[in-house]
N, C-alpha and C positions, 0 to 999 in steps of 0.2 A: 504494500500501500504506500502511496506518496500523498503528501498534501499539497492541495491547489487552492486557489483563492476563487471563491464563488461570489457573483455580485448580484445584488438586489437592488436595482436603481430606483424603485418607487419612493422608498423614504428619503432618498438624498437631498440634502439642503443646498448642495453645492458651495460649501465651505471650502473645499481643497485641501484640508489639513492632511488627508493621504498622500496627495501629491507633494506638499510641503515637507512632511516626515520623511519621505522617500528621498527627496532632493537633499535635504540636510543629512541623511544618513549615508547615502553612497557618493554625493558629490561635494559635501560639506559647504552647500550654498543655500541659502534662502531664497527660493524662486521657484517658479512653475515650469521653466522651460528645459531642464534637463532631469527628468524624471521618469520611472517606469510605470507610472499611473497617472492617467489624464482624466480630468473631469471636464466636460464640455456641456453647453446648454443646446438642447436640439432646437433646430430653426423650425420644426414642423409643429411641436406641441409644447415647448418651453420647458420641458423636462430636463433634468440633468443626465447625462450619460456617462458612466464610468467605464474607461478602457485600460485594461491591464495589459500592458505591452511584453512581447516575448522575451524582451530582455529584464524582465522581473527576476530578481534575486531570491524571493520567496523568504524575505525576513520576517513578513507577516506585521510589521509595525503599523501598517496602512489599517489591519484589522483591529488593533488595540485602540488606535486614536479616533476612529470613526465615531462620532457622537451619535449617528442615526441608526448603527449597526447595519450598514448596507453591505458591509464587506465580511465575508466569513471564511474560515478554513473548513475545507471538506476533504475526505480521503477517498480516493480512487485507486482502482488496481493500477498497477504499474504499466500495464499494457493498453490501458484505456485512454482514448483521446481526451485531451483537457478541454476542448472546444474554445480555445483562444482564453483561458483563465475565465471567461465570463459565463460559462456553462452553469 
C-alpha cells in the first residue's frame, strides 16, 4: 500500500495555505509560483480547483494545514493508478 493525496474541492475556501506551506517547505520561499499544489478559481462556476502536480513530494503538510479538510491521505494498492493525485 502507498499513501496518496485525495482532494475534495467542495469545501475549499481558496486560502492557498496548502500552496504556501509546500513552497516554504521545498523551496524556502513564501509564494505561490514554485509549488507542487495549485489552487485556482474556476472561470465556469467560481469554485476553487485544487491540483496536485506530479512533482508532489508527498510530505502531506498540505493535509495538516488545510482549514477546510479538503485534502486527505488515502492508501491505495502499489499497482493502482493514482489518477493525478486528485482521485
